[in-house]
Every structure is written in C-alpha cells, then in structure tokens.
C-alpha positions as CSV (number, residue, x, y, z in Angstrom):
1,X,83.4,134.9,76.1
2,X,85.7,137.7,77.1
3,X,87.1,137.7,80.6
4,X,87.6,141.5,81.0
5,X,84.0,142.5,81.8
6,X,83.7,139.7,84.3
7,X,87.0,140.7,85.9
8,X,85.9,144.3,86.1
9,X,82.8,143.4,88.0
10,X,84.7,141.3,90.5
11,X,87.3,144.1,91.0
12,X,84.5,146.5,91.8
13,X,83.2,144.1,94.4
14,X,86.7,143.7,95.8
15,X,87.1,147.5,96.2
16,X,83.7,147.9,97.9
17,X,84.4,145.1,100.4
18,X,87.9,146.3,101.1
19,X,86.6,149.8,101.8
20,X,84.1,148.3,104.3
21,X,87.0,146.5,106.1
22,X,89.1,149.7,106.2
23,X,86.2,151.7,107.5
24,X,85.8,149.1,110.2
25,X,89.4,149.6,111.4
26,X,91.1,146.7,109.6
27,X,94.7,147.3,108.4
28,X,95.5,147.5,104.7
29,X,94.8,144.2,103.1
30,X,98.1,142.5,102.4
31,X,99.0,139.4,100.3
32,X,102.3,137.7,101.1
33,X,103.8,136.0,98.1
34,X,106.3,133.3,98.9
35,X,108.8,132.5,96.1
36,X,110.7,129.3,96.7
37,X,112.1,129.1,93.1
38,X,113.9,131.6,90.9
39,X,111.8,131.5,87.7
40,X,111.7,134.4,85.3
41,X,108.3,133.6,83.9
42,X,106.8,133.3,87.4
43,X,108.5,136.5,88.5
44,X,106.9,138.4,85.5
45,X,103.5,137.0,86.5
46,X,104.0,138.1,90.1
47,X,104.9,141.6,89.1
48,X,101.7,141.8,87.2
49,X,99.8,140.6,90.2
50,X,101.5,143.3,92.3
51,X,100.6,146.0,89.9
52,X,96.9,144.9,89.7
53,X,96.5,144.6,93.5
54,X,98.1,147.9,94.2
55,X,96.0,149.6,91.5
56,X,92.9,148.4,93.5
57,X,94.2,149.4,96.9
58,X,95.6,146.0,98.0
59,X,99.1,145.6,99.3
60,X,101.6,142.8,98.3
61,X,104.9,141.7,99.7
62,X,107.2,139.2,98.2
63,X,109.3,136.9,100.4
64,X,111.9,134.3,99.8
65,X,113.2,131.6,102.2
66,X,116.5,132.5,103.8
67,X,118.0,129.5,102.0
68,X,116.7,127.0,99.5
69,X,115.9,124.3,102.1
70,X,112.7,122.7,103.3
71,X,113.4,124.0,106.9
72,X,113.7,127.6,105.7
73,X,110.6,127.4,103.6
74,X,108.6,125.9,106.4
75,X,109.9,128.5,108.8
76,X,108.9,131.4,106.5
77,X,105.4,130.0,106.0
78,X,105.0,129.6,109.8
79,X,106.1,133.2,110.4
80,X,103.8,134.7,107.8
81,X,100.9,132.5,109.0
82,X,101.3,134.1,112.5
83,X,101.7,137.7,111.3
84,X,98.5,139.6,111.9
85,X,99.4,142.1,109.2
86,X,99.3,139.4,106.6
87,X,95.8,138.5,105.4
88,X,96.6,135.9,102.8
89,X,99.6,133.8,101.6
90,X,100.3,132.7,98.1
91,X,102.9,130.0,97.8
92,X,104.2,129.9,94.2
93,X,104.4,126.5,92.4
94,X,106.1,124.4,91.3
95,X,108.6,124.1,94.1
96,X,112.3,123.5,93.3
97,X,113.6,120.0,93.3
98,X,114.3,118.8,96.8
99,X,111.4,120.7,98.4
100,X,108.2,119.0,99.2
101,X,104.8,120.7,98.8
102,X,102.9,118.5,101.2
103,X,105.5,119.2,103.9
104,X,105.4,122.9,103.2
105,X,101.6,123.1,103.4
106,X,101.6,121.7,106.9
107,X,103.2,125.0,107.9
108,X,100.7,127.2,106.0
109,X,97.6,128.3,108.0
110,X,94.4,127.3,106.1
111,X,92.9,130.6,107.3
112,X,95.5,132.4,105.2
113,X,95.6,130.0,102.2
114,X,94.6,132.4,99.5
115,X,94.6,129.7,96.8
116,X,92.8,127.0,98.6
117,X,95.6,124.5,98.3
118,X,95.9,123.5,101.9
119,X,94.4,120.0,102.5
120,X,91.8,121.5,104.9
121,X,90.5,123.8,102.1
122,X,90.8,121.2,99.4
123,X,89.1,118.6,101.6
124,X,86.2,121.0,102.4
125,X,85.6,121.5,98.6
126,X,85.7,117.7,98.0
127,X,83.0,117.3,100.6
128,X,80.8,119.9,99.0
129,X,81.5,122.5,101.7
130,X,83.8,125.0,99.9
131,X,85.6,127.6,101.9
132,X,88.6,128.9,99.9
133,X,88.6,127.7,96.3
134,X,91.6,127.9,93.8
135,X,91.2,131.1,91.8
136,X,91.7,129.6,88.3
137,X,88.8,127.0,88.3
138,X,86.6,129.5,90.1
139,X,87.3,132.1,87.4
140,X,86.0,129.6,84.8
141,X,82.8,129.2,86.8
142,X,82.4,133.0,87.1
143,X,82.7,133.3,83.3
144,X,80.1,130.7,82.7
145,X,77.7,132.3,85.2
146,X,78.2,135.8,83.7
147,X,77.4,134.5,80.3
148,X,74.2,132.7,81.4
149,X,75.5,129.2,80.8
150,X,73.2,126.8,82.6
151,X,75.1,123.8,84.1
152,X,72.3,121.9,85.8
153,X,71.8,118.6,84.1
154,X,74.4,119.4,81.4
155,X,77.3,117.1,80.5
156,X,80.5,118.9,81.4
157,X,83.8,117.3,80.3
158,X,87.0,118.4,82.0
159,X,90.3,117.7,80.2
160,X,93.0,117.9,82.8
161,X,93.4,116.5,86.4
162,X,95.8,118.9,88.2
163,X,95.2,119.6,91.8
164,X,94.9,123.3,91.3
165,X,92.6,123.4,88.2
166,X,91.1,120.1,87.0
167,X,90.3,118.4,90.3
168,X,88.7,121.4,92.0
169,X,86.9,122.2,88.8
170,X,85.2,118.8,89.0
171,X,83.9,119.6,92.5
172,X,82.6,123.0,91.5
173,X,80.8,121.6,88.5
174,X,79.2,118.9,90.6
175,X,78.0,121.6,93.1
176,X,76.3,123.3,90.1
177,X,74.5,120.0,89.3
178,X,76.4,119.2,86.1
179,X,77.1,115.6,85.0
180,X,80.9,115.5,85.0
181,X,83.4,113.4,83.0
182,X,87.1,113.8,83.7
183,X,89.7,112.9,81.1
184,X,93.3,113.8,80.3
185,X,96.1,113.4,77.8
186,X,96.3,109.7,78.4
187,X,92.6,109.0,77.9
188,X,92.0,106.4,75.2
189,X,90.1,107.9,72.2
190,X,89.9,111.4,73.7
191,X,87.9,112.9,70.8
192,X,85.0,110.4,71.5
193,X,84.8,111.8,75.0
194,X,85.2,115.5,74.3
195,X,82.5,115.4,71.5
196,X,79.9,114.4,74.2
197,X,80.3,117.7,76.1
198,X,77.7,120.4,76.3
199,X,80.4,122.3,78.2
200,X,84.1,121.5,77.5
201,X,86.7,122.7,80.0
202,X,90.3,122.5,78.9
203,X,93.0,122.4,81.6
204,X,95.6,119.9,80.3
205,X,98.4,122.5,79.6
206,X,99.1,121.3,76.1
207,X,99.0,123.7,73.2
208,X,96.3,123.0,70.5
209,X,95.3,119.7,72.1
210,X,91.7,120.1,71.1
211,X,90.7,121.0,67.5
212,X,87.3,121.5,65.9
213,X,86.8,117.8,65.1
214,X,86.8,117.1,68.8
215,X,84.1,119.5,69.8
216,X,80.3,119.0,69.7
217,X,78.6,121.6,67.5
218,X,77.3,124.5,69.7
219,X,79.3,123.4,72.8
220,X,80.6,126.0,75.3
221,X,84.4,125.8,75.6
222,X,86.4,127.3,78.5
223,X,90.1,127.2,77.9
224,X,92.3,127.4,81.0
225,X,95.5,126.5,79.1
226,X,98.4,128.9,79.0
227,X,101.1,127.7,76.6
228,X,103.9,129.4,74.8
229,X,104.0,128.4,71.1
230,X,106.8,130.3,69.3
231,X,106.2,133.9,70.2
232,X,102.6,133.5,71.0
233,X,100.5,132.7,74.1
234,X,97.9,130.0,73.2
235,X,95.5,127.8,75.0
236,X,94.7,124.1,74.9
237,X,92.2,124.7,72.1
238,X,93.3,125.3,68.5
239,X,91.3,128.5,68.6
240,X,90.3,129.1,65.0
241,X,89.4,125.5,64.4
242,X,87.3,125.3,67.5
243,X,85.6,128.6,66.9
244,X,84.1,127.2,63.7
245,X,82.2,124.6,65.7
246,X,81.7,125.8,69.3
247,X,78.8,128.0,70.3
248,X,81.2,130.1,72.4
249,X,84.7,129.9,73.7
250,X,87.1,131.9,76.0
251,X,90.1,133.3,74.2
252,X,93.7,133.0,75.3
253,X,94.9,135.5,76.3
254,X,92.0,137.6,77.5
255,X,89.6,134.9,78.8
256,X,90.2,133.1,82.1
257,X,93.4,134.9,83.0
258,X,92.0,138.4,83.9
259,X,89.3,136.8,85.9
260,X,91.7,134.5,87.8
261,X,93.6,137.6,89.0
262,X,90.4,139.3,90.2
263,X,89.2,136.1,92.0
264,X,92.6,135.9,93.7
265,X,92.0,139.4,95.1
266,X,88.5,138.5,96.1
267,X,89.8,135.4,98.0
268,X,92.2,137.8,99.9
269,X,89.2,140.0,100.9
270,X,87.3,136.9,102.0
271,X,90.1,135.8,104.2
272,X,90.3,139.3,105.7
273,X,86.5,139.3,106.3
274,X,86.7,136.0,108.1
275,X,89.6,137.2,110.2
276,X,87.6,140.2,111.2
277,X,84.7,138.1,112.1
278,X,82.6,138.9,109.1
C-alpha cells in the first residue's frame, strides 16, 4: 500500500481549501515550528516539511527559544499562540533534558495545536469527539480507507503505546468500530497476540520487530516505524519476511511518511478554517 497516491489526493484538497481561505481574505496560511532542541535528524526533517509546505502555497517559520529554559520556551509558545498571523504551531519533540512537555503545553493554544498533542485535543479524541488528531496515526487511517480496508468488526492489533501514535491510533480504530488490542515490546508472548490481527499496526519504533512468523496470513499491515539500520531506513516489520505472509503492507520509506506530511498540512488548513469561522 503505497503512500504517495494517498498523499497526492490530500495535498490537492489542501490546495483547494487554502485557496478558498485566501479568496475570503485570510492571510497566507502559516505554520510556526518551535525547535527547543538542536538535533540534526530533526532539522533535516523540518527542512523537508518546509519545502513541501512552500511547494503547496503554505508558509512556515522556524523559531527557537531565546535560551534553553522552560521559561523561554513557555514564553515563545504564548507569543506565537497570540499571533494572529500564525495559524498552527508545531512543537518538535522530544524536548531536551530539563524541559517539561506538560508544562510547555499549558502555554500552547489548543486552537493552534497542529499536532493535536494539547490535553484538550487529546482528551476530545479519547472521549470520541476528535477535533485535531496527530498526523501520523491519522495518516495510517487514511491509507486504510484509500485502500478499501474495512475496519468495522475486524480485530486490529496495535504494537506501540506512544502518546503521539499508538494511543491516539487506538481511539481512531475504536471510532471505526474495530475491536482493538494494544500491546508493546514488553508484552508477554507478543507473537501470539500479533497473529490474531486482521489489521496489524506497528508503532513500537524497533527495527524488524515483527517478522512473517508473527503475522496472520492475509493480514493488512501498516508500518509506522522509522528506524535507521546501518545505511537504510526501515520500519518495525522485517519487510521481505512479512510480505510473504501479509495480504498487504505499507513500505518504509514511502508508506505512512508522505501521508503524514500531507495530513499535517491539512490540519493547518483546518485550524485556519476554524479561526475564520468555517
């Protein structure tokens, strides 16, 4: 299940909706990226985001706290939250040692929380009333929908429990009427659980965690993992081994990643529409 066709369709929707906003007098849609840590890998990813957004007519601006303190980070988030020219804010994670995410999020407006990490947005999703949803799990759901994968009544197994992928993914699957099992790297006899899945969703962040012996024949596998193994980027699935068993699988790279970027842009448009009263 390739991500590119799904991403292209979302980008087309983003461009259309952004044009409607511009025609209605809204300023250029702008994403503020807050970098609290100096991380080369994260910086490379952010440059990619900037290129993609600008290619599709969206603006980005990168910001760093004046100094590496909680007070400076909180102050920056407050300032950007109150800036009418900023439609969405992306706080990069993880934060450096000594900075507290929970404290920082108290200074991020939920109406500009482009990744849905603010407790207000996360709580709304947990209650079955999603507003802004983290882009990575939502990208996985978009791929399943685009490929006609029926979730109602199916057994979905999620491997991974992070607050930005695994946990919101559980809520999205429940909203789609799937029967959901959550497990992780410390689950006892993990293969006995993963082999039960009609749809297996991998978000543990461990290279080659799942091989073909751990997959039910014909199962649908969505691999959210992004792991560096030697000079290669790989997922949580041992791809060749799982391919021999699964009915379909997303590749890494080229699967969830491109769709995640497009969904992030769509989230920005959604925030701008809400701000404009749409």
